[in-house]
C-alpha positions in Angstrom: -13.9 -2.7 5.6 -12.3 -2.1 2.2 -12.4 1.4 0.7 -14.4 0.1 -2.3 -17.1 -1.3 -0.2 -17.2 1.7 2.1 -17.7 3.9 -0.9 -20.3 1.7 -2.4 -22.3 1.4 0.8 -22.1 5.1 1.3 -23.5 5.8 -2.1 -26.3 3.3 -1.5 -27.2 4.9 1.8 -27.3 8.4 0.2 -29.5 7.0 -2.5 -31.9 5.5 0.1 -31.9 8.8 2.0 -32.7 10.7 -1.3 -35.5 8.3 -1.9 -36.9 9.0 1.6 -36.7 12.7 0.9 -38.7 12.3 -2.3 -41.2 10.1 -0.6 -41.7 12.7 2.2 -41.2 15.9 0.4 -42.1 15.6 -3.3 -44.7 12.9 -2.9 -47.2 12.2 -0.1 -46.9 15.5 1.7 -48.0 17.3 -1.5 -51.0 15.0 -1.9 -53.9 15.8 0.3 -54.9 12.1 0.2 -51.7 10.9 1.8 -51.9 10.0 5.5 -49.4 9.4 8.3 -49.9 5.6 8.1 -48.6 5.4 4.5 -45.6 7.5 5.4 -44.8 5.4 8.4 -45.1 2.2 6.4 -42.8 3.5 3.7 -40.3 4.7 6.2 -40.3 1.3 8.0 -39.8 -0.5 4.7 -36.8 1.7 3.9 -35.3 1.2 7.3 -35.7 -2.6 6.9 -33.8 -2.4 3.5 -30.9 -0.5 5.1 -30.7 -2.9 8.0 -30.7 -5.8 5.6 -27.9 -4.2 3.5 -25.8 -3.6 6.6 -26.2 -7.2 7.7 -25.4 -8.6 4.2 -22.3 -6.4 4.1 -21.0 -7.6 7.4 -21.5 -11.2 6.2 -19.8 -10.5 2.9 -16.8 -8.9 4.7 -16.5 -11.9 7.0 -16.9 -14.4 4.2 -14.4 -12.6 2.0 -11.8 -12.5 4.8 -12.3 -16.2 5.5 -12.0 -17.1 1.8 -8.9 -15.0 1.3 -7.2 -16.7 4.2 -7.7 -20.0 2.4 -6.0 -18.6 -0.7 -3.1 -17.2 1.2 -2.1 -20.3 3.2 1.6 -21.1 2.9 2.2 -18.7 -0.1 5.0 -16.9 1.7 6.1 -19.6 4.1 9.6 -18.7 5.4 9.7 -15.4 3.7 10.7 -12.2 5.6 9.0 -9.0 4.5 9.8 -5.4 5.4 6.8 -3.2 5.0 7.5 0.4 4.0 4.5 2.8 4.1 4.8 6.1 2.3 3.2 9.3 3.6 -0.6 9.2 3.4 -1.1 5.5 3.7 -3.8 4.6 6.3 -2.7 2.6 9.3 -5.6 0.2 8.6 -4.1 -0.6 5.2 -0.7 -1.3 6.8 -2.4 -3.6 9.4 -4.4 -5.4 6.7 -1.3 -6.1 4.6 0.7 -7.2 7.6 -2.1 -9.6 8.6 -2.2 -11.0 5.0 1.6 -11.7 5.1 1.3 -13.5 8.4 -1.7 -15.5 7.1 0.5 -16.5 4.1 3.2 -17.9 6.4 5.5 -14.9 6.1 7.0 -12.7 8.8 7.3 -8.9 9.1 10.5 -8.0 11.0 10.2 -4.3 10.2 7.3 -1.9 9.5 8.7 1.4 8.4 6.5 4.5 8.2 8.2 7.1 6.0 7.5 10.6 7.3 6.4 13.6 5.1 9.8 15.3 5.3 11.4 12.4 3.5 9.3 13.0 0.3 9.1 16.8 0.5 11.4 18.2 -2.1 11.5 21.5 -0.1 13.4 19.6 2.6 16.0 18.3 0.2 18.9 20.1 1.9 18.0 18.7 5.2 17.6 15.2 3.8 21.0 15.5 2.0 22.7 16.4 5.3 21.1 13.3 7.0 22.3 11.1 4.1 25.9 12.6 4.3 26.2 12.1 8.0 24.7 8.6 8.0 27.0 7.3 5.2 30.1 8.8 6.6 32.6 6.1 7.4 31.0 3.4 5.3 33.1 3.5 2.2 31.3 0.7 0.5 27.9 2.3 1.0 29.1 5.7 -0.1 30.5 4.2 -3.4 27.3 2.4 -4.3 24.9 5.1 -3.2 25.2 7.3 -6.3 25.5 11.1 -6.2 21.9 12.3 -5.9 20.4 13.1 -2.5 17.6 10.6 -2.7 19.7 7.8 -4.0 21.9 8.2 -1.0 19.1 8.4 1.6 17.4 5.5 -0.1 20.6 3.5 0.3 20.6 4.4 4.0 17.0 3.2 4.5 17.6 0.1 2.4 20.7 -1.0 4.3 19.0 -0.4 7.6 15.9 -2.5 7.0 16.4 -4.9 4.1 18.9 -7.4 2.9 19.4 -10.5 0.8 18.4 -14.0 2.0 21.1 -15.3 4.3 22.2 -11.8 5.3 19.4 -10.4 7.4 20.9 -10.0 10.8 20.6 -6.6 12.5 24.3 -5.8 12.4 26.0 -2.7 13.8 25.7 -0.8 10.4 22.0 -1.4 10.3 21.6 -0.3 13.9 23.5 2.9 13.3 21.6 3.8 10.1 18.3 3.1 11.8 19.2 5.4 14.6 20.2 8.2 12.1 16.9 7.9 10.2 14.7 7.8 13.3 16.7 10.5 15.0 16.2 12.8 12.0 12.5 12.0 12.1 12.5 10.8 8.5 11.0 7.5 9.4 9.0 6.0 12.3 8.9 2.3 13.1 6.1 0.2 14.5 7.3 -2.1 17.2 10.9 -3.3 17.8 13.4 -3.9 15.1 14.9 -7.4 15.4 16.2 -8.2 11.9 15.8 -7.1 8.3 13.6 -8.4 5.5 14.6 -10.0 2.2 11.4 -8.9 0.4 9.9 -5.4 0.6 6.3 -4.3 0.4 6.0 -0.6 -0.5 2.6 1.0 0.1 1.7 4.2 -1.6 -1.4 6.4 -1.0 -1.9 7.0 -4.7 -1.0 10.7 -4.9 -0.5 11.8 -8.5 -0.5 14.9 -10.8 1.3 16.7 -13.5 2.5 19.6 -11.4 6.1 20.0 -10.2 5.4 18.9 -6.6 3.8 15.7 -7.7 6.5 14.9 -10.2 9.2 15.6 -7.6 7.5 13.4 -5.1 7.2 10.5 -7.6 10.9 10.9 -8.4 11.9 10.8 -4.7 9.8 7.7 -4.1 11.1 6.0 -7.2 14.7 6.5 -6.0 13.6 4.8 -2.7 12.1 1.8 -4.5 15.3 1.5 -6.6 17.5 1.5 -3.5 15.2 -1.1 -1.8 15.2 -3.3 -4.9 19.0 -3.1 -5.2 19.5 -4.3 -1.6 16.8 -6.9 -1.3 15.5 -10.0 -3.1 12.5 -8.2 -4.5 10.0 -5.3 -4.1 6.2 -5.1 -4.6 4.8 -1.6 -4.9 1.1 -1.5 -4.0 -1.3 1.5 -4.4 -4.8 2.4 -5.5 -5.7 2.9 -9.2 -4.7 6.6 -9.0 -1.1 5.6 -8.3 -0.9 4.4 -11.9 -2.0 7.8 -13.3 0.5 10.5 -14.4 2.7 11.6 -11.5 1.9 8.5 -9.4 4.5 6.2 -8.1 3.3 3.1 -9.9 3.1 5.1 -13.1 6.7 6.1 -12.7 7.9 2.6 -11.9 5.9 1.0 -14.8 6.9 3.7 -17.3 10.7 3.6 -16.6 11.5 0.0 -15.6 15.2 0.5 -16.5 15.4 3.2 -13.8 14.5 0.6 -11.2 17.1 -2.2 -10.9 16.4 -5.5 -9.3 13.2 -7.4 -9.1 10.1 -5.2 -8.8 6.3 -5.9 -9.2 3.4 -3.5 -9.0 -0.2 -3.9 -7.9 -2.6 -1.0 -8.5 -5.8 -2.3 -6.8 -5.3 -1.2 -3.2 -8.6 -0.6 -1.5 -10.4 -3.4 -3.2 -11.6 -6.6 -1.5 -8.9 -8.7 -3.3 -6.0 -6.4 -2.7 -4.3 -8.4 0.1 -4.6 -11.7 -1.9 -3.3 -10.1 -5.1 -0.4 -8.5 -3.2 0.6 -11.8 -1.5 0.6 -13.6 -4.9 2.7 -10.8 -6.4 5.2 -11.2 -3.6 5.4 -14.8 -4.4 6.3 -13.9 -7.9 9.2 -11.6 -6.9 10.4 -14.1 -4.3 10.9 -16.4 -7.3 13.0 -13.8 -9.1 10.4 -12.5 -11.5 8.8 -9.1 -12.0 5.3 -8.1 -13.2 2.6 -5.5 -13.2 -0.7 -6.7 -11.7 -4.1 -5.3 -11.3 -5.7 -3.1 -14.0 -3.7 -1.9 -17.1 -5.9 0.1 -19.5 -8.8 -2.2 -20.3 -7.0 -5.4 -19.2 -7.1 -7.1 -15.8 -3.8 -8.9 -15.1 -3.7 -11.5 -12.3 -0.5 -12.8 -10.7 0.4 -16.4 -11.7 -1.4 -19.0 -9.5 -4.3 -16.8 -8.5 -6.4 -17.9 -11.5 -7.0 -21.7 -11.7 -5.0 -23.3 -14.4 -2.1 -20.8 -14.2 
C-alpha cells in the first residue's frame, strides 16, 4: 500500500472514529430520549462504511497495480539497473521499485543499501580512511576520484556496482572494492553480486532542513550521485516531495545541475500510487541519454515523455 493511500485511509478512519465519539458522547447519551437501539443502529452503519472503504481500497490497490504493469511492459527491456537505497528508505519501497523494473523488462544485478555511517559527516575521518585504502594501487581511479573524501568514496562505490553498457562484468577491481565497502560496513547488499548495472536508481528518504547536519548530508549524497553518474549511463534520483525542499537531495541536484556530471533525472513523488510508473519512464529517458526533473515543481506537474498520450 502506498504511503499516500495509507495516510488518506488513516485520516478517514480517524474521522469516522471522531464521528462515532460525537454520536455516542455529544449526542444521544445527552438526550434522555435516545435509546440503545438508535446507538446500535448508528454504530452498525458506521462499521459498514468502514468495511466498504477497506474493501474498495483493496480493490483500488489491486487495480492500480494491474494497470501500472500494463504501462510498464517492455519499457526497460534489456536494461541493467543498480538500485542504491540511502539511509532511511523503507525496504518496501526498495522492493516495489525492484518489482517495477522487472515488470518493465529490466534486470537488477545489485541492490546496495547505503549504511548511516556513509552519510554521517561526523564519521568523515573513518570514511576517508576507507576511501584511501580502497583506492590504493588503482592509479586510474585515484586520479579521477578528486581530492574530497566523499568524491573518492563515491568513486569506490560507483566502480564497484556500476559501469557503462558493454563493460558490466564483475572484474577483480569491482570485487575488491565491494569487499572493502562491505567490510567497512558502509554498505550492505541484498542477495549476491553477479554483475554491475549501466543505469542507477538512487532512492532517498526525503530528509531535508537548513541546519548544518542536513546540508552536510545533502552534500555527501550529491557527491555520491555525481560519482554514480560519471561511471554509468545515467542516474534517476527518486524521493518524496520533501526531498525537493531546502536541504533535500533532489533540491541539491536540481539547484546545482553543473555539480552533477553525466545524465541525471529526478522524480519527487515517491510514496504516491504512480511513483513506480513515473520512475520507470524517467529511467527510459536517461537510458536514451537525456535528463529531466519529473513530478511536481512549484505549481506544475511534469510527466516523463511517453507517459501522457500524445507525447
